[in-house]
C-alpha positions as CSV (number, residue, x, y, z in Angstrom):
1,M,107.2,87.6,109.5
2,S,110.0,90.2,110.3
3,G,110.2,94.0,110.0
4,K,108.8,97.1,111.5
5,K,105.2,96.1,111.5
6,K,104.0,92.7,112.8
7,C,101.1,90.8,111.0
8,T,99.5,88.2,113.3
9,R,97.3,85.3,112.4
10,L,93.9,86.1,114.1
11,S,92.7,83.0,116.0
12,G,91.4,81.8,119.3
13,A,91.1,84.2,122.2
14,L,92.8,87.0,120.0
15,V,89.6,87.2,117.8
16,K,87.4,88.1,120.9
17,Q,90.1,90.5,122.1
18,L,90.2,92.4,118.8
19,L,86.4,92.4,118.5
20,D,86.1,93.8,122.1
21,S,88.4,96.6,121.2
22,V,86.2,98.0,118.4
23,D,82.9,99.6,118.0
24,S,82.8,99.9,114.2
25,V,83.8,97.4,111.4
26,L,84.3,98.5,107.8
27,F,84.1,95.8,105.3
28,D,85.3,95.7,101.7
29,C,82.8,93.6,99.5
30,D,84.3,91.9,96.5
31,G,86.6,89.2,97.7
32,V,85.7,89.6,101.4
33,I,82.0,88.9,101.8
34,W,81.3,87.8,98.2
35,R,82.9,86.7,95.0
36,G,80.9,87.6,92.0
37,D,77.3,86.6,92.9
38,Q,78.2,84.1,95.6
39,A,78.5,85.1,99.3
40,V,81.7,83.8,101.0
41,P,80.8,80.9,103.2
42,G,80.1,82.2,106.7
43,A,80.1,85.9,105.7
44,T,76.4,86.5,106.3
45,Q,76.5,84.9,109.7
46,V,79.6,87.1,110.7
47,I,78.0,90.3,109.5
48,N,74.6,89.6,111.2
49,L,76.1,88.4,114.5
50,L,78.4,91.6,114.6
51,K,75.3,93.8,114.3
52,E,73.3,91.7,116.8
53,K,76.2,92.3,119.2
54,G,75.8,96.1,118.7
55,K,78.7,96.7,116.4
56,K,78.3,99.4,113.7
57,V,78.9,97.7,110.4
58,F,79.7,99.5,107.1
59,F,80.6,98.4,103.6
60,V,83.1,100.4,101.6
61,T,83.6,99.2,98.1
62,N,85.6,100.7,95.2
63,N,83.3,99.0,92.7
64,S,81.3,101.8,91.0
65,S,78.9,99.6,89.0
66,K,76.1,99.8,91.6
67,T,74.2,102.5,93.5
68,R,74.0,102.1,97.3
69,K,70.5,100.9,96.9
70,M,71.4,98.3,94.4
71,Y,74.2,97.1,96.7
72,A,71.9,96.8,99.7
73,E,69.4,94.9,97.6
74,K,72.1,92.4,96.4
75,M,73.3,92.0,100.0
76,S,69.8,91.3,101.3
77,T,69.3,88.7,98.6
78,L,72.4,87.0,99.8
79,G,71.2,86.9,103.4
80,F,73.0,89.9,104.8
81,N,71.1,92.2,107.3
82,V,72.1,95.6,105.8
83,R,70.6,99.1,105.3
84,E,71.2,101.3,102.2
85,D,72.8,104.0,104.3
86,E,75.5,101.6,105.6
87,V,76.8,101.1,102.0
88,F,79.4,103.5,100.7
89,G,80.5,102.8,97.1
90,T,82.6,104.9,94.8
91,A,79.6,105.9,92.6
92,Y,78.1,107.6,95.8
93,C,81.4,108.9,97.2
94,C,82.4,110.4,93.8
95,A,79.1,112.2,93.6
96,M,79.7,113.5,97.2
97,Y,83.2,114.5,96.4
98,L,82.1,116.6,93.4
99,K,79.3,118.2,95.3
100,T,81.0,118.9,98.8
101,V,84.7,119.2,98.0
102,C,84.8,120.4,94.4
103,K,81.6,122.3,94.6
104,L,81.2,121.5,90.9
105,E,79.0,124.0,89.0
106,G,78.5,122.3,85.6
107,K,78.0,118.9,84.0
108,V,80.3,115.7,84.2
109,Y,81.5,113.9,81.2
110,L,81.1,110.4,82.7
111,I,82.9,107.3,81.6
112,G,80.9,105.1,83.9
113,S,77.7,103.2,84.5
114,N,74.0,104.1,84.9
115,A,74.6,103.6,88.6
116,M,77.0,106.5,88.6
117,R,74.7,108.6,86.7
118,Q,71.9,108.0,89.3
119,E,74.2,108.9,92.1
120,L,75.3,112.0,90.4
121,E,71.8,113.1,89.5
122,A,70.8,112.3,93.2
123,V,72.9,115.3,94.3
124,G,71.9,117.5,91.5
125,I,74.9,116.9,89.0
126,Q,74.0,116.4,85.4
127,Q,76.1,114.1,83.2
128,T,76.7,113.2,79.6
129,G,78.4,110.1,78.2
130,V,76.8,107.0,79.6
131,G,76.4,104.3,77.1
132,P,78.2,103.3,73.8
133,D,80.1,106.1,72.0
134,H,80.4,104.7,68.4
135,I,83.1,105.7,65.9
136,C,82.0,108.3,63.6
137,G,83.8,110.2,60.8
138,K,87.3,109.7,59.8
139,Q,90.4,109.8,62.0
140,A,91.1,113.4,61.0
141,D,87.7,114.3,62.4
142,W,88.1,112.8,65.9
143,A,90.1,115.8,67.3
144,N,87.0,117.9,66.6
145,V,84.3,115.7,68.2
146,P,81.4,117.8,69.5
147,L,81.9,118.8,73.2
148,D,79.3,120.1,75.6
149,P,80.3,123.5,76.7
150,E,78.7,122.9,80.1
151,V,81.1,120.0,81.0
152,K,83.5,121.1,83.7
153,A,84.7,117.7,84.9
154,V,85.7,114.3,83.5
155,V,84.9,111.3,85.8
156,V,86.1,107.8,85.1
157,G,84.5,104.8,86.8
158,F,83.8,101.2,85.7
159,D,82.4,101.3,82.2
160,E,81.5,98.2,80.2
161,Y,81.3,100.4,77.0
162,F,84.8,101.9,77.4
163,S,86.2,102.5,73.9
164,Y,88.7,104.4,72.0
165,M,86.2,107.1,71.2
166,K,85.3,107.6,74.9
167,M,89.0,107.9,75.7
168,N,89.3,110.5,72.9
169,R,86.4,112.5,74.1
170,A,87.6,112.6,77.6
171,F,91.1,113.6,76.2
172,Q,89.5,116.5,74.3
173,Y,87.8,117.8,77.5
174,L,90.9,117.4,79.5
175,T,92.8,119.7,77.2
176,Q,91.0,122.4,79.0
177,Q,93.1,123.0,82.1
178,D,90.2,124.1,84.2
179,C,88.4,120.8,83.6
180,L,88.4,118.6,86.8
181,F,89.6,115.0,86.4
182,V,88.3,112.6,88.9
183,G,88.5,108.7,89.0
184,T,86.6,106.4,91.3
185,N,89.5,104.0,92.1
186,R,92.7,102.4,90.8
187,D,91.9,98.7,91.3
188,T,93.4,96.8,88.3
189,K,91.2,93.8,88.6
190,L,87.9,92.7,90.0
191,P,87.8,89.2,91.7
192,L,85.1,86.8,90.7
193,E,83.9,83.4,92.1
194,G,86.2,80.4,91.4
195,G,89.4,82.5,91.6
196,K,88.8,84.2,88.3
197,A,89.0,88.0,87.7
198,V,88.3,90.7,85.1
199,P,90.1,94.0,84.4
200,G,89.1,96.7,86.9
201,T,88.6,100.4,86.7
202,G,92.2,101.3,87.3
203,C,93.0,99.9,83.7
204,L,90.4,102.4,82.2
205,L,91.7,105.3,84.3
206,L,95.3,104.8,83.4
207,A,94.4,104.8,79.7
208,V,92.7,108.2,80.0
209,E,95.5,109.6,82.1
210,T,98.1,108.4,79.6
211,A,96.2,110.1,76.8
212,A,95.5,113.3,78.7
213,Q,99.0,113.4,80.3
214,R,97.1,114.4,83.5
215,Q,96.6,112.5,86.8
216,A,93.1,112.0,88.2
217,Q,92.1,112.7,91.8
218,T,90.7,109.4,93.0
219,V,88.1,109.2,95.7
220,G,88.0,105.4,96.5
221,K,90.3,103.5,98.7
222,P,93.0,104.1,99.9
223,N,92.0,107.8,99.8
224,D,90.9,109.1,103.2
225,F,87.8,110.5,101.6
226,M,86.1,107.1,101.6
227,F,86.5,106.8,105.3
228,D,85.6,110.5,105.9
229,C,82.2,109.9,104.1
230,V,81.5,107.1,106.7
231,A,82.9,108.8,109.8
232,S,81.2,112.2,109.2
233,K,77.9,110.7,109.0
234,F,78.1,108.1,111.8
235,N,80.7,109.6,114.1
236,V,83.1,106.7,113.8
237,D,85.9,106.7,116.3
238,R,89.2,105.9,114.4
239,D,90.7,104.3,117.5
240,R,87.9,101.7,117.9
241,C,87.4,100.9,114.1
242,L,88.5,97.9,112.2
243,M,89.0,97.8,108.4
244,V,88.6,94.3,106.8
245,G,89.7,93.8,103.3
246,D,91.3,91.5,100.7
247,R,93.6,94.1,99.0
248,L,96.8,95.5,100.6
249,D,97.0,98.5,98.3
250,T,93.5,99.6,98.9
251,D,91.8,98.2,101.9
252,I,94.7,97.8,104.2
253,L,96.4,101.0,103.1
254,L,93.1,102.9,103.7
255,G,93.0,101.6,107.3
256,S,96.6,102.4,107.9
257,N,96.2,105.9,106.4
258,C,93.3,106.6,108.7
259,G,94.7,105.1,111.9
260,L,92.4,102.0,111.9
261,K,93.1,98.5,112.9
262,T,93.4,96.2,109.8
263,L,92.5,92.7,109.1
264,L,93.3,91.0,105.8
265,T,91.2,88.1,104.5
266,L,92.9,85.7,102.0
267,T,89.7,85.1,100.0
268,G,90.4,87.8,97.4
269,V,93.2,89.4,95.7
270,S,96.2,89.8,98.1
271,T,98.1,86.9,99.6
272,L,100.1,86.5,102.8
273,A,103.3,86.4,100.6
274,D,102.4,89.8,99.4
275,A,102.1,91.1,103.0
276,E,105.5,89.5,103.9
277,A,107.1,91.1,101.0
278,H,105.9,94.6,101.9
279,Q,107.0,94.0,105.6
280,K,110.5,92.7,104.7
281,S,111.1,95.5,102.2
282,G,111.9,98.0,105.0
283,C,110.2,100.7,102.9
284,T,108.2,103.1,105.1
285,E,105.5,103.6,102.5
286,R,105.0,99.7,102.0
287,Q,104.7,99.3,105.7
288,G,101.2,100.9,105.3
289,M,100.2,97.8,103.3
290,V,101.1,95.4,106.1
291,P,97.9,94.4,108.0
292,D,97.8,94.1,111.7
293,Y,96.1,90.7,111.5
294,Y,95.1,88.2,108.8
295,V,92.6,85.2,108.5
296,E,92.0,82.7,105.8
297,S,88.3,83.9,105.6
298,I,86.1,86.2,107.7
299,A,84.3,83.0,108.7
300,D,87.3,82.6,111.0
301,L,85.5,85.2,113.2
302,L,82.5,83.0,113.7
303,P,83.5,80.9,116.7
304,A,84.1,84.1,118.8
305,L,80.9,85.6,117.7
306,Q,78.8,82.4,118.4
307,G,80.5,81.8,121.7
């Protein structure tokens, strides 16, 4: 590969050299350590051995469909040695953003899951909107749907019940210029086992943004806030931290934005060809999506960890 930033295949002695240079490792989840409900082969051993060797290991996922507790339980079932406080999902980070940065006083209209509701309520933020929103009345009535006067923010995350009426209700709230607008992430698809995928939260968020003609503040990767949530709680040193992910525009860009070492695994969304295209473009912004290293799978770290 040619260009300003070099992307090196991680193998042999270079693996140990990289691992010796870091104290903390941040892993994305979907497409990196699992796909759907199946762990990536070798992933559990890698995570558990890293912890055995004294590395701090954290999990940063843009998926907002689960609480931290739910993620920890899933990971334990798959064989990972993990604590709930090591998991940072966008449901949790979104709640923390509204509480600590926005200092929200009021309710949230939530296009999202029960998991998001639980994380919001855990920090004292009430919500409305979870579950189906069925069509009622005629089209002429839709601009006058009932609105909760206590709602001061619209939040968009993954919502299996997303509908025209939900988009319309969010639009009506967002016509009020003092109403905050926050999205969990912009991932356009969610990778599953067998190389399959489903539409991601970014599709839903873009629909609401298009309707409201407003852009949401997103808290998930590649926004620095996701890393700040981890670093502020566990005193993570940027210079000795590695970000491992399968997406160039979220995981790798987060690492670049925060000054971390970056490792792309080819078990998820992005390909080596994608990284090469960013590198060869010569565009400074796209250089942030070029990883320092790449592997076929994080199982490639096993020989160095077992040695």
